[in-house]
Structures are given as structure tokens and as C-alpha cells.
N, C-alpha and C positions, 0 to 999 in steps of 0.2 A: 455219546462222547466219552472217551477212555480217560479216567483220571488221573491227574498230574503225580498220584502218590507213587512210591516204588512198590509198596505192598500195602498190608493190614496196616490199619491204622486205630486200633481200641483206645477208647477214650484215658486220659489222662497218660499216654505215652507219646515220646518226641524225639524215639530212634529206634531200629529194627532191633536193638537188643532188649530194649523192654517190651515191644510190640510183641517179640517172640517169648518172650517171657509172661505176658499178660495172657496169651492165649493160650499157654501149656496150664498156666494153673487155672485158667476159665476151664477148658476142657477135663481136668481132674476133676474138679467140684462136680461136673456132672457125670460123668463116666458111668455112675449106676443106673440112671435112667435115661442114658439115651439111646439105646434100642427103642425101648418104648415109645419115648418122644419122638423121634422118629418116624416110626410106622405110621402111629397117632397124627402128627401135625402133616404128614403128606397123604394122609388117607390110603397109603400102601402104595402110593405110585413109584415110591422109590425104588422097590420092589422090579417093577417095569424097566424103569430108568437103567436102574443094573444088568435086566436082559441086554439091553440097547449096548453098554460098554463089553460086555462079552462078545456079542456080535462083531462087533468092529474090531475085537482084539483075535478073531477067530484065525486068520492067515497065521498068527505066531502061535498060536495053542496047538496047531498041528504039527508043528515043528518039534522032532525027537529030542528026547533032552533039552527042552526050553526051558530058562532060565528067565522066572517071570518075578518084578517085585511088585509089590500094593504098597505104594506109598499112604503116610497117612491112613494107616490102615484101620484106626479105630476099632473097633470091638470085631472086627473080621469079617465081616458080610462079604465084602469081594473074593478074600481069601477063600473061603468056604466054595464061593461059585469057581474059582479057578481051581480047587481040586477036585468038586466035584466034575468038572472041564476034563479031568484028566491030564494036566499041567504037571510035569515030572518034578520039576522043582519051583516051588513056590517059595517068595522070601515075602516078610509084612515088616515094614517100619513105619515107626511113631517115636514122637519125641515127649509122648505123654505116657509116663509110666501105668497109670492106673487102665488105660485104655487096652495097652498090651497084655495087663492081666486077665483083662475080660475077653480078648481074645481069643487066649490061652485057655481060658474056660470054656468058651464055646467050642471052640475047634476039637476040644477033649471030649465032648458031648456028644460029637458027630463021629467020634473016632476017626478024627483026620489030624494030619501033623504038616505043618509050616516052619520054617526058622523065623522068630521074631526077633528084631533088632533095634533098641532106644538107640534112636539117632536123629540128629539134624537134616532137614531136607534141603537145606544148603550146604552142607559137608557131608557128602553121604560116605560111608566106608566101603566104599566098593572101589576096584581097579577102573581105570578108563577102561572101554569098550570091553564089558562085561555082561550086560545082561542083553537079553532079546525083546524083552518089552518091557514097561512100566505102567502102571496104571495108578491112578489119582481119583479117588471118588469122593467129590465134596470136601476136601481138603486144601486144593489147590490157592484160594482165596484168602487163606489163612497164612501163607507164609510172608514173613518181614520185608521178601524184596522177590518180585515176580519173575524180572529179568534175570536175577542171579540165581534164581530156582531153576529156571528153563536150561539159562547154560550148563548148571550141573548135572542134571537130566543128561543134557545131551552129552555129555564126557562119560556118564558111563555106561551109556548105551552101546552095543556094538555098530558097525556099521552094517544096514539092512534090520535097525531095530525098533521099535515104534513104542510111541507116547501117546496112550489114549487118556484125556482128562475128561470127566465126567463132574459139571460145575454147574450152580445156579448160574441163571443168566439175567436177560431184560426183556420181557415180552415186546416185541413190536406193534403187537395190535392195541389199541389205545382201550378197549372194553378190559380185556385181561389184563390190562396193566393199570389200570384204576383199581380193580378186584383184587388181584395180586398185594398192591400196594396197601390196601385197606387191611387185608388179612395179616403181612407182613408187620405193619405198623401197629397195628391194633390187638389183633387176636393173638397173635404169635406171642412176644412176650408175655400177655397174661395166664394163657394156658401154661405156655412153655415154665413159665416162672415157678407159677403154682403146681406143678407136678416134679418138676426137677429142684425146686426150692431156689432157684439164682436166675431172679429178674433179669438181672446185667446180663447172663449168658445170652438169652433169648431176647435181647434188647440189641447186642452186640451182633449177633447172627445175620437178622436183617439188614442191618445198616453195612455190615461188611458185603453184603450181594447190593447194595445201594451204590458203593463206592468201587465194586469191581470192574474193569471193561466188560464191553458187551461181546457177544460170542465173535464177532469181527475182528474186535480190538483185540483179543486174545488170541487169534490167530495169528494176527501181525505180529506178535510178540513171538509167538511160536516161528514163525518165518523170521525175525530177527536173529534168533538165536539159533539157526541153523537149519530149522526143521524144514522137510519138502515134502511135497506131494499133501499139502496141510488140508483141512476138511474139518466142516463143520455139519450137525444136525441138530436143530430146532427140537425140545422135546414139549409136550403139551402144552402147546402155543405159545415157546420160548421161555416157559417159567425156567427150564434148564436146559443144557447143550452138551452135548457129546464131541469133544475135540478128537482128532486122530492127526499126527505127524511121525515122518520117517525121518531116520538120522540114515543117509543115503553118503554122505562123504565123511571124511577123517575130521575131525576137528582142528580147526585154525591153529598153527603155531603160535604161541604168545598170546 
């Protein structure tokens, strides 16, 4: 069942501005250990999930001179995948400066370049109809307003552009749902908190997943924002889901 909240609701916040500031500060605190914990806590399954994301982006990756934005780019894993996939113009955007610093260093170590932008996903610094594709890996559920975010993504995509969202979801099977529930509620805060030094971050992260719409609910939100030919693929029993939608018509006036 889709939650009633407009977006993420961290503890102690009462509006979108407070929620965004809380998330920004939280990610700044865990940025130095973010990569280690992602791979450790997902048992490296996150790497396979990103391959699915890249597969779904393939129709756009093959366009000459394609401009692709990786939103909520974090420390740059998807940026590296895009560059290695031969994309001509790769942009990365995140509102957390320490994450962008880590992304820049990681790209440099691999002798890769991408334009990195510090900015808010709800107010992107791009003209209407300017991007061929937008990817978001495990960042969308942290937006302060999901519907406003989707409308902004629709705005900046070209007609014929694609949105690809890789995000945690809700396993439909009872057995994996119970196992994942125990892992996220009990083990994740303990291990993530011990390694990162921020137990509140790894308590918030599973809580944000529980409050996030299921895969069908996110698809409905994408369609309400104007996206067409939407579809999703459940991954690892539904722990995550990869969503795709296309902008096939201009944004409605007004």
C-alpha cells in the first residue's frame, strides 16, 4: 500500500525543507564509508542491480552524443558505468557535497571525467527538454517530494527521453519479506552504525524503505507525472526494483 507522505520523512522533521536538510546532513556524515557499506551490506548484489539498470538504459546509451544525467549520483558508481558504456556526455548531480568530492576522486582514479553538479533534484539547473536520459540509483526514495521530483524529471527530459530508477522495494513473498525485515530492522542498524559511526543513518535507511511505495505504486506515480510505457522489474525477490518510463509528449502547459 502506498504511503500517504509526499516524500521521505526523517525523524524529527515536519516539512519538506527540514526533510531535505536532514537527509543532506546524514549523507554528508557517512560519505567516507558509503562505498564500503554499500558493498558489504548488500553482499555485492548492488553491483548486479546496477547492471540491470545499464541494460534498461541501453536504447539511449546507443544514441550518438546522448546526454545522460545520473541524479543523486553519490560516490559515482553509475557515472563510471555510464562512462565505461561509451556515453558521450555524462552528468552527475547530488545535493551532498562530500558525496561529489568522493565521486570526483573515484572518477580520477579511473582516468574518467564527468561534469559534476551540486544541486537539488526538485529544482534542477537544466533547461526543459535538454536530457536524453536520467538514471537514479537508490536515491529517489530520499526526495522530500516524490511527485514534484518526477514532474521535474519529466520537465528536463527530451521528448523521447528515458527515466530509469533503481530503488529498494517491498518483496512480495512472505518468506523473503520476513527475512529482509529482520535484516533491515536488526542487523543493518548494528553493522552500518558500527562501521559508519552513525547508527541513526542506518536506522533511517531501512525506515525510508518501509515508507516508500511498492513497485506498482511507484509506477503509478511515474504515469501520473506523464511518463509512458512504464514498466518495472523486481530484483532479488523484490528487495529492489528497476523502473523505466519514457517521455513521449511535451509537458502540458501550466
